[in-house]
BAVOVO-782306 format. One record per residue: x negated, y, z negated of N, C-alpha, C in turn; residue number from 1. Coordinates in Angstrom, 3 decimals. Example, Ala and Ser with C-alpha at 12.3 -4.5 7.8 and 13.67 -1.06 7.14 Angstrom:
BEGIN
+----------+----------+----------+----------+----------+----------+----------+----------+----------+-----+
|      n_u |      n_v |      n_w |     ca_u |     ca_v |     ca_w |      c_u |      c_v |      c_w |   k |
+----------+----------+----------+----------+----------+----------+----------+----------+----------+-----+
|  -13.190 |   -5.690 |   -7.800 |  -12.300 |   -4.500 |   -7.800 |  -13.200 |   -3.300 |   -7.800 |   1 |
|  -12.850 |   -2.250 |   -7.080 |  -13.670 |   -1.060 |   -7.140 |  -12.900 |    0.030 |   -7.870 |   2 |
+----------+----------+----------+----------+----------+----------+----------+----------+----------+-----+
end
This chain:
BEGIN
+----------+----------+----------+----------+----------+----------+----------+----------+----------+-----+
|      n_u |      n_v |      n_w |     ca_u |     ca_v |     ca_w |      c_u |      c_v |      c_w |   k |
+----------+----------+----------+----------+----------+----------+----------+----------+----------+-----+
|   -1.669 |  -17.872 |   -5.506 |   -1.386 |  -16.635 |   -4.765 |   -2.375 |  -15.565 |   -5.197 |   1 |
|   -2.896 |  -14.862 |   -4.215 |   -3.842 |  -13.797 |   -4.521 |   -3.672 |  -12.657 |   -3.521 |   2 |
|   -3.648 |  -11.441 |   -4.064 |   -3.656 |  -10.225 |   -3.255 |   -4.819 |   -9.377 |   -3.742 |   3 |
|   -5.725 |   -9.037 |   -2.838 |   -6.925 |   -8.295 |   -3.220 |   -6.984 |   -6.997 |   -2.427 |   4 |
|   -6.850 |   -5.877 |   -3.164 |   -6.909 |   -4.566 |   -2.529 |   -8.341 |   -4.056 |   -2.499 |   5 |
|   -8.599 |   -3.192 |   -1.540 |   -9.882 |   -2.493 |   -1.452 |   -9.671 |   -1.197 |   -0.698 |   6 |
|  -10.689 |   -0.328 |   -0.772 |  -10.653 |    0.900 |    0.008 |  -10.366 |    2.167 |   -0.775 |   7 |
|  -10.058 |    2.036 |   -2.063 |   -9.816 |    3.215 |   -2.856 |  -11.100 |    3.978 |   -3.141 |   8 |
|  -10.944 |    5.159 |   -3.744 |  -12.119 |    5.950 |   -4.091 |  -11.757 |    7.391 |   -4.346 |   9 |
|  -12.787 |    8.215 |   -4.372 |  -12.637 |    9.648 |   -4.586 |  -12.734 |   10.363 |   -3.240 |  10 |
|  -11.764 |   11.223 |   -2.963 |  -11.748 |   11.950 |   -1.697 |  -11.282 |   13.369 |   -1.956 |  11 |
|  -11.748 |   14.296 |   -1.150 |  -11.333 |   15.692 |   -1.293 |   -9.945 |   15.893 |   -0.681 |  12 |
|   -9.222 |   16.890 |   -1.152 |   -7.924 |   17.208 |   -0.529 |   -8.082 |   17.403 |    0.972 |  13 |
|   -7.123 |   16.857 |    1.717 |   -7.194 |   16.903 |    3.164 |   -7.923 |   15.735 |    3.790 |  14 |
|   -8.567 |   14.939 |    2.984 |   -9.325 |   13.797 |    3.484 |   -8.458 |   12.579 |    3.742 |  15 |
|   -9.130 |   11.486 |    4.127 |   -8.443 |   10.249 |    4.485 |   -9.074 |    9.056 |    3.789 |  16 |
|   -8.246 |    8.051 |    3.566 |   -8.700 |    6.758 |    3.074 |   -7.857 |    5.678 |    3.750 |  17 |
|   -8.448 |    4.490 |    3.865 |   -7.705 |    3.349 |    4.377 |   -7.773 |    2.228 |    3.351 |  18 |
|   -6.632 |    1.865 |    2.818 |   -6.550 |    0.754 |    1.882 |   -6.279 |   -0.542 |    2.642 |  19 |
|   -6.865 |   -1.617 |    2.147 |   -6.622 |   -2.947 |    2.702 |   -6.184 |   -3.877 |    1.587 |  20 |
|   -5.383 |   -4.859 |    1.948 |   -4.945 |   -5.878 |    0.998 |   -4.988 |   -7.220 |    1.715 |  21 |
|   -5.871 |   -8.088 |    1.244 |   -6.004 |   -9.418 |    1.835 |   -5.242 |  -10.420 |    0.984 |  22 |
|   -4.390 |  -11.203 |    1.631 |   -3.530 |  -12.154 |    0.933 |   -3.998 |  -13.584 |    1.145 |  23 |
|   -3.748 |  -14.411 |    0.149 |   -4.040 |  -15.833 |    0.271 |   -3.115 |  -16.610 |   -0.654 |  24 |
|   -2.914 |  -17.891 |   -0.332 |   -2.125 |  -18.750 |   -1.200 |   -0.643 |  -18.807 |   -0.884 |  25 |
|   -0.211 |  -18.103 |    0.135 |    1.179 |  -18.171 |    0.567 |    1.236 |  -17.857 |    2.061 |  26 |
|    2.389 |  -18.085 |    2.664 |    2.542 |  -17.858 |    4.101 |    2.776 |  -16.379 |    4.348 |  27 |
|    1.683 |  -15.654 |    4.552 |    1.705 |  -14.194 |    4.651 |    2.713 |  -13.703 |    5.679 |  28 |
|    2.771 |  -14.346 |    6.817 |    3.625 |  -13.865 |    7.906 |    5.111 |  -13.993 |    7.597 |  29 |
|    5.469 |  -14.681 |    6.522 |    6.871 |  -14.832 |    6.129 |    7.308 |  -13.818 |    5.083 |  30 |
|    6.383 |  -13.004 |    4.638 |    6.659 |  -12.079 |    3.547 |    6.611 |  -10.627 |    3.996 |  31 |
|    7.574 |   -9.858 |    3.493 |    7.487 |   -8.412 |    3.610 |    6.393 |   -7.920 |    2.655 |  32 |
|    5.775 |   -6.820 |    3.030 |    4.684 |   -6.283 |    2.216 |    4.961 |   -4.830 |    1.848 |  33 |
|    4.584 |   -4.487 |    0.649 |    4.801 |   -3.136 |    0.126 |    3.509 |   -2.572 |   -0.442 |  34 |
|    3.427 |   -1.267 |   -0.427 |    2.420 |   -0.536 |   -1.199 |    3.170 |    0.306 |   -2.229 |  35 |
|    2.822 |    0.104 |   -3.483 |    3.325 |    0.912 |   -4.580 |    2.172 |    1.734 |   -5.142 |  36 |
|    2.518 |    2.774 |   -5.875 |    1.506 |    3.524 |   -6.602 |    2.050 |    3.925 |   -7.964 |  37 |
|    1.107 |    4.118 |   -8.881 |    1.480 |    4.555 |  -10.224 |    0.465 |    5.566 |  -10.709 |  38 |
|    0.952 |    6.766 |  -10.975 |    0.119 |    7.821 |  -11.530 |    0.245 |    7.803 |  -13.054 |  39 |
|   -0.738 |    8.346 |  -13.754 |   -0.685 |    8.354 |  -15.225 |    0.595 |    9.005 |  -15.740 |  40 |
|    1.287 |    8.314 |  -16.633 |    2.495 |    8.851 |  -17.235 |    3.727 |    8.795 |  -16.353 |  41 |
|    3.597 |    8.175 |  -15.178 |    4.733 |    8.104 |  -14.268 |    5.087 |    6.651 |  -13.966 |  42 |
|    6.301 |    6.455 |  -13.480 |    6.735 |    5.116 |  -13.102 |    6.103 |    4.706 |  -11.774 |  43 |
|    5.992 |    3.397 |  -11.595 |    5.500 |    2.884 |  -10.330 |    6.525 |    3.172 |   -9.246 |  44 |
|    6.052 |    3.654 |   -8.099 |    6.964 |    4.018 |   -7.022 |    6.564 |    3.347 |   -5.716 |  45 |
|    7.569 |    3.031 |   -4.914 |    7.335 |    2.455 |   -3.603 |    6.872 |    3.559 |   -2.654 |  46 |
|    5.727 |    3.340 |   -2.045 |    5.149 |    4.321 |   -1.130 |    5.480 |    3.962 |    0.317 |  47 |
|    5.302 |    2.688 |    0.675 |    5.522 |    2.249 |    2.053 |    5.817 |    0.760 |    2.052 |  48 |
|    6.546 |    0.334 |    3.084 |    6.902 |   -1.078 |    3.222 |    6.867 |   -1.463 |    4.691 |  49 |
|    6.594 |   -2.737 |    4.929 |    6.603 |   -3.258 |    6.298 |    7.253 |   -4.633 |    6.277 |  50 |
|    8.064 |   -4.917 |    7.282 |    8.739 |   -6.209 |    7.357 |    7.746 |   -7.305 |    7.716 |  51 |
|    8.187 |   -8.537 |    7.624 |    7.276 |   -9.668 |    7.786 |    6.600 |   -9.699 |    9.160 |  52 |
|    7.336 |   -9.345 |   10.189 |    6.762 |   -9.355 |   11.537 |    6.162 |   -8.005 |   11.923 |  53 |
|    6.379 |   -7.012 |   11.074 |    5.806 |   -5.697 |   11.325 |    6.687 |   -4.749 |   12.120 |  54 |
|    7.896 |   -5.189 |   12.446 |    8.745 |   -4.365 |   13.293 |    9.454 |   -3.226 |   12.594 |  55 |
|    9.585 |   -3.315 |   11.298 |   10.244 |   -2.255 |   10.525 |    9.280 |   -1.713 |    9.484 |  56 |
|    9.305 |   -0.389 |    9.325 |    8.496 |    0.261 |    8.306 |    9.337 |    1.288 |    7.562 |  57 |
|    8.922 |    1.528 |    6.324 |    9.595 |    2.503 |    5.459 |    8.522 |    3.332 |    4.778 |  58 |
|    8.833 |    4.639 |    4.574 |    7.928 |    5.527 |    3.854 |    8.724 |    6.373 |    2.862 |  59 |
|    8.154 |    6.573 |    1.714 |    8.712 |    7.540 |    0.780 |    8.608 |    8.930 |    1.404 |  60 |
|    9.552 |    9.777 |    1.073 |    9.557 |   11.128 |    1.639 |    8.258 |   11.869 |    1.353 |  61 |
|    7.660 |   11.598 |    0.207 |    6.457 |   12.322 |   -0.205 |    5.238 |   12.000 |    0.659 |  62 |
|    5.283 |   10.896 |    1.410 |    4.120 |   10.503 |    2.208 |    4.433 |   10.428 |    3.697 |  63 |
|    5.687 |   10.630 |    4.053 |    6.101 |   10.498 |    5.448 |    5.325 |   11.468 |    6.329 |  64 |
|    4.795 |   10.961 |    7.432 |    4.015 |   11.780 |    8.343 |    2.538 |   11.828 |    7.996 |  65 |
|    2.165 |   11.336 |    6.824 |    0.745 |   11.352 |    6.408 |    0.188 |    9.927 |    6.241 |  66 |
|    1.026 |    9.002 |    5.822 |    0.595 |    7.621 |    5.582 |    1.165 |    6.713 |    6.673 |  67 |
|    0.413 |    5.663 |    6.985 |    0.864 |    4.661 |    7.941 |    0.584 |    3.269 |    7.389 |  68 |
|    1.618 |    2.454 |    7.316 |    1.452 |    1.063 |    6.893 |    1.409 |    0.180 |    8.136 |  69 |
|    0.549 |   -0.826 |    8.107 |    0.470 |   -1.775 |    9.209 |    0.008 |   -3.115 |    8.657 |  70 |
|    0.146 |   -4.142 |    9.467 |   -0.274 |   -5.467 |    9.032 |   -0.836 |   -6.240 |   10.211 |  71 |
|   -1.728 |   -7.163 |    9.876 |   -2.311 |   -8.072 |   10.850 |   -2.069 |   -9.481 |   10.315 |  72 |
|   -1.059 |  -10.148 |   10.836 |   -0.714 |  -11.465 |   10.306 |   -1.779 |  -12.513 |   10.615 |  73 |
|   -2.568 |  -12.285 |   11.629 |   -3.654 |  -13.218 |   11.936 |   -4.771 |  -13.138 |   10.898 |  74 |
|   -4.874 |  -11.995 |   10.238 |   -5.912 |  -11.788 |    9.222 |   -5.345 |  -11.787 |    7.809 |  75 |
|   -4.046 |  -12.041 |    7.670 |   -3.402 |  -12.027 |    6.339 |   -3.690 |  -10.730 |    5.595 |  76 |
|   -3.601 |   -9.621 |    6.312 |   -3.998 |   -8.334 |    5.743 |   -2.950 |   -7.264 |    6.036 |  77 |
|   -2.695 |   -6.441 |    5.036 |   -1.853 |   -5.260 |    5.203 |   -2.710 |   -4.038 |    4.887 |  78 |
|   -2.441 |   -2.969 |    5.612 |   -3.237 |   -1.747 |    5.497 |   -2.333 |   -0.566 |    5.118 |  79 |
|   -2.968 |    0.440 |    4.521 |   -2.309 |    1.716 |    4.309 |   -3.305 |    2.802 |    4.689 |  80 |
|   -3.058 |    3.422 |    5.832 |   -3.879 |    4.548 |    6.282 |   -3.304 |    5.815 |    5.664 |  81 |
|   -4.125 |    6.521 |    4.922 |   -3.680 |    7.715 |    4.212 |   -4.452 |    8.919 |    4.724 |  82 |
|   -3.750 |    9.852 |    5.326 |   -4.348 |   11.067 |    5.870 |   -3.809 |   12.288 |    5.134 |  83 |
|   -4.485 |   13.396 |    5.296 |   -4.066 |   14.664 |    4.680 |   -3.747 |   14.472 |    3.205 |  84 |
|   -4.647 |   13.832 |    2.513 |   -4.399 |   13.500 |    1.112 |   -4.304 |   14.750 |    0.234 |  85 |
|   -3.435 |   14.648 |   -0.762 |   -3.180 |   15.750 |   -1.689 |   -3.516 |   15.289 |   -3.110 |  86 |
|   -3.804 |   16.211 |   -4.013 |   -4.071 |   15.814 |   -5.401 |   -2.942 |   14.983 |   -6.003 |  87 |
|   -1.710 |   15.250 |   -5.600 |   -0.577 |   14.492 |   -6.144 |   -0.508 |   13.055 |   -5.625 |  88 |
|   -1.367 |   12.703 |   -4.691 |   -1.464 |   11.305 |   -4.240 |   -2.354 |   10.483 |   -5.175 |  89 |
|   -3.001 |   11.122 |   -6.119 |   -3.856 |   10.416 |   -7.068 |   -3.049 |    9.410 |   -7.876 |  90 |
|   -3.477 |    8.152 |   -7.829 |   -2.747 |    7.074 |   -8.500 |   -3.511 |    5.773 |   -8.302 |  91 |
|   -3.064 |    4.752 |   -9.015 |   -3.500 |    3.393 |   -8.705 |   -2.520 |    2.838 |   -7.673 |  92 |
|   -3.050 |    2.328 |   -6.583 |   -2.233 |    1.794 |   -5.503 |   -2.244 |    0.270 |   -5.568 |  93 |
|   -1.044 |   -0.314 |   -5.492 |   -0.871 |   -1.748 |   -5.613 |   -0.240 |   -2.336 |   -4.349 |  94 |
|   -0.754 |   -3.458 |   -3.949 |   -0.188 |   -4.259 |   -2.872 |    0.833 |   -5.218 |   -3.492 |  95 |
|    1.949 |   -5.411 |   -2.791 |    3.035 |   -6.236 |   -3.332 |    3.656 |   -7.047 |   -2.202 |  96 |
|    3.933 |   -8.303 |   -2.462 |    4.537 |   -9.186 |   -1.450 |    5.866 |   -9.718 |   -1.949 |  97 |
|    6.851 |   -9.744 |   -1.062 |    8.154 |  -10.235 |   -1.438 |    8.915 |  -10.828 |   -0.269 |  98 |
|   10.020 |  -11.454 |   -0.595 |   10.811 |  -12.134 |    0.430 |   11.679 |  -11.184 |    1.236 |  99 |
|   12.026 |  -10.049 |    0.656 |   12.966 |   -9.135 |    1.295 |   12.346 |   -7.769 |    1.549 | 100 |
|   12.606 |   -7.260 |    2.723 |   12.073 |   -5.953 |    3.136 |   12.535 |   -4.849 |    2.186 | 101 |
|   11.572 |   -4.026 |    1.741 |   11.805 |   -2.880 |    0.864 |   12.239 |   -3.256 |   -0.547 | 102 |
|   12.139 |   -4.523 |   -0.856 |   12.444 |   -4.949 |   -2.220 |   11.162 |   -5.351 |   -2.936 | 103 |
|   11.075 |   -5.011 |   -4.204 |    9.905 |   -5.387 |   -4.975 |    9.792 |   -6.902 |   -5.031 | 104 |
|    8.599 |   -7.409 |   -4.680 |    8.388 |   -8.843 |   -4.693 |    7.696 |   -9.305 |   -5.955 | 105 |
|    7.436 |  -10.590 |   -6.003 |    6.883 |  -11.193 |   -7.207 |    5.360 |  -11.162 |   -7.262 | 106 |
|    4.720 |  -10.962 |   -6.118 |    3.265 |  -11.067 |   -6.062 |    2.630 |   -9.679 |   -6.032 | 107 |
|    1.625 |   -9.508 |   -6.900 |    0.953 |   -8.210 |   -7.028 |   -0.554 |   -8.353 |   -6.933 | 108 |
|   -1.181 |   -7.332 |   -6.382 |   -2.624 |   -7.227 |   -6.455 |   -3.033 |   -6.545 |   -7.739 | 109 |
|   -4.343 |   -6.393 |   -7.917 |   -4.873 |   -5.820 |   -9.155 |   -4.881 |   -4.297 |   -9.136 | 110 |
|   -4.696 |   -3.719 |   -7.968 |   -4.664 |   -2.272 |   -7.850 |   -6.011 |   -1.687 |   -7.464 | 111 |
|   -5.963 |   -0.554 |   -6.774 |   -7.171 |    0.184 |   -6.421 |   -6.924 |    1.667 |   -6.685 | 112 |
|   -7.891 |    2.308 |   -7.321 |   -7.736 |    3.710 |   -7.721 |   -8.012 |    4.632 |   -6.540 | 113 |
|   -7.102 |    5.572 |   -6.343 |   -7.287 |    6.648 |   -5.370 |   -7.254 |    7.962 |   -6.138 | 114 |
|   -8.306 |    8.742 |   -6.009 |   -8.402 |   10.033 |   -6.674 |   -8.662 |   11.103 |   -5.629 | 115 |
|   -7.767 |   12.083 |   -5.597 |   -7.892 |   13.185 |   -4.638 |   -8.214 |   14.443 |   -5.437 | 116 |
|   -9.431 |   14.923 |   -5.284 |   -9.885 |   16.048 |   -6.088 |  -11.061 |   16.725 |   -5.409 | 117 |
|  -11.139 |   18.035 |   -5.611 |  -12.284 |   18.775 |   -5.086 |  -13.372 |   18.887 |   -6.146 | 118 |
+----------+----------+----------+----------+----------+----------+----------+----------+----------+-----+
end
């Protein structure tokens, strides 16, 4: 099993980034997918989730209206479009796969750093 994130980087406040997570080694279309983030000194938190077929999505209140999660089961890829970024969005973002929607799964990516700073 492998989850590989990409798309992180340094962006100014108000800017946008698109994270991608490519999955391999399991039946991607059967798994719910999550994006978590962890800032220094803070616990890892669920940012967004999408059901296996993509019909249901969840967002943390802190990102609602600014972030969009989506998936392409033909490409084994889940995305996180992040707009209107704020300094408090700075964190390592992790892709996570699990059997149940909105539940932390067993499979993790290595993480990608997002830094929002002027």
